[in-house]
N, C-alpha and C positions, 0 to 999 in steps of 0.2 A: 365290385370295386366301389360302385356308388354307395352301397351300404357301408363298406369299410370307411370310405371317405367321410360319410355322415358321422360315423362313430368317432372318427379321428377329430373332426371339427368339434363335435360335442365334448370330447375329452379335453381338448384345448380350452374350450369355453369354461368347462368346470374348473380346470387348473387355474385359469386366469382369475376366475371369481374367488377361488381359494386364496390366491396370492393377494388380490385386492383386499379381501377380508382380513387376512393376517396383517397386511401393511397398515390398514386403518386401525385395527385393534392395537398394534404395536405403537403406532403414532399417538393414538388417543391415550394409551397408558403412559407413554413418555411425557405427553403434555400434562397429564394429571399429577405429575410429581410435585408441582407447586402451582396451585390455582387459587383464585379469589372465590370464596364460597359464600353465597347469599345466606344470611342467618335470620332474615325476617324484616318486616317493616312495622314501625309504630307511629301513630299519628298523635301529636301532642299539641296543646295550646300554649299560650305565652307563659303560663306558670308551670309548664312541663307536666300538666295533668294529662293522662292518656285518654284519648277519645275512642280509639280503636286500634287493633293490631291484627295482622294476618295470621293464618294458621302456622306458618313457618316460625314466626316470632314466638308464639305461644308454645309450640312444640320444643323449640330450642331452649327456652327458659323454664319449661316444665311447670308452669303455673299460669293462672288466669291473668290477663292484662287489665287489672283494675287499679285505680288510684294513680299515684305519681310514678313516673318512670324511674324515679330515684332508686327504688328497691331493686331494680335490675342492674344498676350501674355500680361498679366498684367505688367504695366511699371516696377514695382519694382522687377519682376522676370525674365525679359528678359535676364539679364546677367547670370543668373543661367543656362538657356537653352543654351546660347551662349558658356558658359564654357564647358558644356557637349559635344556639337557638336565639339568644338575645340579639346577636349581631344580625341575623336574618330578619327578625321582627322589626328592628330599628332601621331597616333599609340599607344595611351595609353590603347587601348582596342577596339575590334570590336563592343562591345555592352556596353551601359551604361544607367543609370536611374537617374532621378532627379524629384523633386517636383516643379511644377509651378502652377500659377493661370491663368485661361483664362479670357480674356476680356468679353467674353459672359456670364461669371458666376459672374460678379461683384466683383470678388476677395474674396468671402467669403469662398470658399472651394477649397482645393488643388486637382490637377490632377497629375497623374503619367505619365511622359513622358519617353518612352523607345526608345533610338536611336540605329539603326543598320546600319553598313556600307555596301555599295555596290558600284559598279562602273557603271557609265552610259554606255549604249551600244555605241560601236564604239567611245569611248572617254576615256581619262585618268582622267577625272574629278571625284572626289569623290562625291558620293551621300549618304546622310544620310536619312534613313526612320525613321520618328518619329511617334510612335503610342501613342495616348493619351487615358487614362483610368480614370474613376472617380468611387468613391464608392457611391452607392445610395441605399436607402431603398425602399422595396416594388416595385422594378422596374425590369421587365424581362430583361434578357440578350439580347443584340442585337449585330450584327456584329460578329467579330472574337474574341470570348473569349477563349483564349488559356491558361488562368491562372486558376489553380484549388486550389491554396494555399490561400484561402480566409483569413485565420487567419493571415498569414504573411503580407498580404497587409493591413489588418485592423491595424495591429501593425505599419506597415510602415507609414501609413497616420496619426497615432497618435503620431509620434515621432518628430513633428515639434519643440517641446520645450524640447525634451529629448536627448538620445544618441543613435545613429544608427550605426549598423555594416553591412558592405557589403563585401562579399568575392566572387571573380570571380575565379573559379577553373581553367578554361582554361588559363587565363592570370596570375594566381598566385598572384593576387593583393588583398590586404586587406585594407579597409578604415574604420576608426572609427571617427565619426563626432558628435559634440554636437551642438544642435540648441540653440542659446542664443538670445532672442528677435528676430530681423530680420536678425541675422548674423549666419553663419555657421562656427564653430571653428573646425579645423582639429586636432584631438587628436593623430591620427596615420595614416600614409600612407606608405605602403611598402609591402613586401612579408609576407606570413604567417609564413615562417620559421624564418625570422628576428624578427617578433613579438613574436614568441614562445621562441626563444633561446637567443635573445639579448635585446629586449625592455622590456619584462614583468618580467623576473626572479627577478631582483633586486627590482621590484615594488610589489611583492607578499609576503604575509606571508608564512612562510615555510609550514604550514599545508594546504595551498591552491594549492601548486605546482602540486601535482599528479592529482587532479581533473582538473586543467587547462590544463595539458598535455593531458589528456584523451579527453577533449573538443576539443583541436586543432586537435587531430587525427580524431575525428568524422567530424570536418569541412572539413578536407582534403579528407576524404573518401566519403563525401556527405551523411552523416546520415540524415534521414528525418527530425528530429527535435532535434538537439543537444542542451544541456543546461548545465550550471554549476553555482555553487555558490562559489565565491572567495572573499578574503579580499585583497584589493589593493588600491594604491593611483594613479593608472594610469588614472583614470577618474575624479580625484579631485586634491586637493592641495598636493604638494609634502610632504611626511612624514605623511600625514593624511590618514591612511589606514582604509577603511570602507568596510563593506560587500556589495557585488554587486551580482546580478544574471544576467546572459546572456542567452537569449532565442533566438533560430534561427529556421528558416524553410528553407528547400530546395525548389528551384523554378523550376528547370528543371530536367527532367529525362534523362537518358543516360550518356554517357561519359563526356559531357560538362554540367556543372551546376553552379548555383550561389546560395549563401546563403544570406538571409537577416535576420537581427536580431535587438533586442533592448537590451540595458543595463539598468537595474533598480537598484536603491538603495532599502533599506528597505521601503522607502516611495513609494507612488504610482507614476506612470509616470507623472501625472499632478503636483506633488509636487517635482519632480526631480530638483535638483539644477544645471542641465546642466553642469556636469563635474566640479562643484566646482567654476566655474567662476562667479563673482558677477557683477551686473550692477551698473553703476553710479547712485547716488541718484536723479540726476536732468535731466539726458539725457539717451536715449536708446543706450548706449555704455557701454563697460566694464569700471569698475573703475580703478584707477591707479595701485593698487596692482595686479589686475587680468590681465591687459594688459601687464604689465611687466613680470609676471609669464608666460603668454601665449607666449610672444616673446622669452623668454629664452627656453621654451619647443620646439618651432618651430626651433630655431637655432640648437637644438640637433637632431631633427627628420627629418627636411626637407632636402632632398638630393640635391635640386637645390639652386638657389640664393634666399635669403630673403632680402627684402628691408625694412629698417626702415625710416619712413617719420614723421618728427616732424613738425607740422603746427600750426599756430595761426593767428588770425585776426589782421590786422594792425590797430593800434590806437583804440583798442576795449574799453579801459577805457573812451575815449571821447564819445563813443556811450552810455555807461551807464550814464555818467555825463550829457549828453545833452538830451537824450530821455528817461531815466529812466531804472531801472533794469528789469522791465517787458518786455520792448521791447528788452533789451539785451538778456534775456532768449529766446525770440522768434528767435532772430538772431542766437543764438547758435544751436537751434533745427533745423532751416533751413540749417545751415552749415552742420550739421550731415547728414541730408537727401541728400544734394548735394553730399557729399563725398561717402555715401553708394550707391547712384545711379551710380556714376562714377566707383566705384570699383567692385560692384557686389560681386561675390564669390571669387574674387582674393585676398581679404584681410580682416582684422579684425580691427576695430577702437576702441580706448579707450581714456579716458580723463585722463590727467596727471596733470591738474591744471588750474583753470579759463577757459580761452578760448583756452588753449594749448591742442592739441590732438596728440596721437601717433597712426600712421597707420602702420600695419604690413602686407606687401604684400608678398604672397607666391606663386602665380600662374602667375607671369610675365615671359614671355618667351624671351623678347628682349628689347633692349634699346628703340626702337621705341614705343613698347607697353607701357613701363613705362612712357615715355614722353607724350603719348596720354592721359593716365589716369591723370597725374599731370596737364597737360594743361587744361583738361576738368574741373578739380576741380577749378583751378585758374580762368578760364574764367567764369564759371557758378556762382561762388561766386561774382565776380565783377559785372556781369550783373543782378544778382538776386535782388539786392537792389537799383539799379540805378534808381533815380527819385522817390523813394518811399517816402522819407522825404526830406525837404529842407536842403541842405548842407550835406546830407548823401552820403559818397563815401566809401563803404566797400570793402576791398581787403584782400587777404590772402598771406602769405609768407610761404615757405616750405623748409626744409633742408633734404637731402636724403643721406643715406649711405647703402652700400651693405655688407652682410655677406654670405659666408666667403671671398668674393673677396677682400675686403679692410679692414677687421677687423677680429680679432681672438677671440672676445668675445662680449657678449651683451653690456657690459659697453663701450668697445672700439667703437662699431658701434654707440651707442647712443651719445658719445662725438663727433664723426665726424658729425653725422646728426645735432646735436645741433650747432656745429660750422658753418655748411652750412646755417642753419637758421639765425644765427647772420650775416653771410656774405650777405645773401639775404636782410636783414634789412638795412645793411650798403649801399647797392647798390641801394636803392630807394624803397624797398618793392614791393609787388604785383608781386612776381616771385618765382620760385623754383630754387634751385641749387643742382645738384647731385654731390656728392664728386667724383672727378677724380684726382688721384695722380699727373698725368702729368700737370694738370692745377692748382690744389689747394694746393699742398704741400708748394709752396713758399708763396702764399697769406695767407694760414692758419697760417704760422709762423710769418707773418708780423704784425706790429701794423698798425692801420689805417693811422698814419702819414707816415709810410714807404710806404704803398700802394699808398697814394696820391703823394708821391715823384716819384714813378715809372711811374704813369700816367702822371705826369707833365713832366718827361723826354721824354716820347713819343711825347707829344705835341711840345716840343722844337726841336725834331729831325724828322720832317716830311719828309725831303729829304731822310734820312736814312731808314725810314719806306718804302718809295716808292722803294728805291733801293733793299731792301730785298724782297719785293713783286715781283718785276720783276725777280730777280734772282731765287727765289723759283718756280714761276709759269712757266716761259718761258725759263729759262736756265737749271736749275737742274731738272725741272719737278717734284719736290717734293711738292705735294699739300697737305697742312693741312688746309683745307678751314675754319674750325671753328676757329682755333687759329689765322689765318691771319685776318679774319673778326672781331674778338674780338679786335685785335690790331688796326685795322683801326677805329673801333668804339671809342676806348679810345683816339686815336690820334686826331680825329676830333670832339670829344664830341657828337657822334651820339647816338640816342636812338634806332633807328631801321635801319637795313639793310635788304632789301628783294631783291632776285634775282628770276625772273620768266623767264623760257626759254623753249625750245622745243615747241613753240607755245602756252605756257600757261599750258602745261601738268606738267612740273617739277618746283619745287620751292625750295628755301632755305631761311630760316628766322632766323635772329638774332634780337630778340625783348626783351628788358628789361633783357638782359643776358641769355635769353632762346634761345637755338639753335635747330632748327628742319628742317627736310626736307619735312614737310607737310604744305599744304596751310591751312589758317584759314579763318574765315568769312570776314576778312579785305583784303584778297588778291585780287588785281585788275587784272582780266584776260580777261575781255571783253572790249577792248579799244574803247573809244569814238573818234569820228572824231576830236573834238577839242584837245584831248590829242595828237593824232598823228601829228597834225599840229603845236603843240607847240615846237617841237624839232628844234634846230638851225642847222647850217651847220656842227657843231662838234658833232651832235647827243646828245646834252644836252638840257634838259628842266628844268629850275629852277623855283620853285614855292616859291615866297616870300609872304606868306600870302594867306589864302584860298579864299579871295575875287576875286583873279584873275581867279579862276576856276568855280565860281558859274554859269557862263553862258556857257562857252565853254565845260566843262566836269563836269556836276552836280553830276554824280554817283561817280567819283573820289573824288570830293569835299566832298561828304557825308562820304566816307570811311576815309578820312583824318581827318575830324572833329570828327568822332566817336572815333578816337584814340588820339585826342587832339594834332595833328601834326600841327605846325605852318610853318615849313620850310621843303620842300622836293626837292631833286635834282634827276632827272631821267637821266640815260644814256641808249640810245637805242642800243641793241645788234643786230649786222648785220652779215649776212653771204650770200655771193653771191648776194649782192644788195637787199636782203630781210630782214625785221625785224623778228627775232625769239624770242624776249623777251626784258627785260629791267632790270636794276638794280636801286633800289630806296635807296637813303641815306636820312634819315629823322631826324629832331630834334623837340623836344617839346618846344624849346626856343621861347621867344616872340620877339627876334630880327628879323627884317623884311627882311634883305638882306643877301644873300650869298656873301662872299668876293670873289674877283677874284682868290686869291690863292686857296681857297676851290674848286671853279669851275674847275680850271685846274687840281688839284691833284686828285679830286674825279673822274673826267672824265678819268684820267689816270688809276685809279683803275678799272673803268668800261671797258676800253680798254684791260687791262691785263686779266680780267675775260673773255671777249669776245674771245680773242686769245687763251686762255687756253681751252675754250669750243669747239672752232672750230678746235683745233689741229694744229694751225699755230705756 
């Protein structure tokens, strides 16, 4: 009996172990139906150059992690990742998340990128560790799966065309965003307190306020899964209050946590109208009513500067008349893609009529960044269609105004931007003009005839222009480089002035009324021997027609031809007997010779700039 009892107990133990094994295996398999899978970690600096990556990342992407992380990210999503990293670097939060597609995945499925800030050892350089995760079915977890809120991330990945809520308790920052086609529209960005007490109250029905207040309290406390049902117009058209449900999940345990959530109408998430914003019937952008409504909302909620950019294609009617409306529609679609690639998540695009678009930029941090975006749009549009059809030369003009810097309402900002667009057209098209009171208040008030008279007066007073230049740069030392170069360009009818100095490291460009401190693809910085030998005893090299350069400086000749420059005059900048740069004055005129007066006066301009740069 004792032996039989022992066998019986042993058999039961074996049976229990088998049941436990099968139960665990079945449960594990069931849980693996939809899991967040770790795809590797990459460490990048502020410029998104990769410093290192773990084995999982390298194995997942099937190539070495060298150079920029850009090569691993789907082209249309790179700006999304760049915007997230920039936000961490600029102190908007030590952690952040975004959705991107990886090149290795053919762009079909989104990946969650989570960035965390650290400091490189023995350095002040900021390092951003970016972890990548994907949602996969029937796939075992690998690597570092620290996320247990599967439902939250399933909802997160499903919200590309819906409304997403993200709350960071440690930073106190709340973001509510709507996905519209390939754009992200910011519905709210600020603190939870401001959202609860300032932004939402007037947008709620009275019977929804208590439930909303309780929901905000749960968000603040880090409730595991807060939710509420409210009637509001905060996620749709103003005045059109609809019932919405907000569902959230807590992501971290402990004192520091984040909440991720989705906002649903009574429709399913797939049918969600993305915050009430409607798309244009012919292009993947917001329609006129929606982009205007969005701009007005942003003016009210955005705490920084918002830029309105009105843009259209130059002579687009000719394109339709010459090549047909089908090709015209293709041109507009490509224009939209160019703008979206240049802007990324920094702005939202809408169509306000024909080929005229309105771009609302909300994430621009500096004038340099604004000009980089606008220049990229202008250049890419010009180059995109070059040579595609005989006689086709497509360009774009843009007018820009800032709120609240220079306008007190949407209508005021729109009028200024529209006037800048008109000015860009007047000055020859294929350019952008940013409203600046010091520069444009007078020209804006002028008629075209009055403006022509002012330019004519400058041409007649070349000695006076030279005298003021010397006085400002060398006597008073009051240097307003942009204003002075614009005056020189108007005085001598120049299309381009470029100054390259510090051995080619620093540049200044005035091109088609666009002033920048950044080099472009046409900047000549690697001097050919023939170019250096072309200067005379006065440090001047005059190019009267490109044929003179084809043999002695073919690279320079190619750059001038690509800009359709017929005449160029170079002044060699010298210091201590060595050349440290040059100034180029250029015209697109077909006249073949520089006059002696122009040679003398422009060489004087070059000398003044040289003395100013060397501090003499």
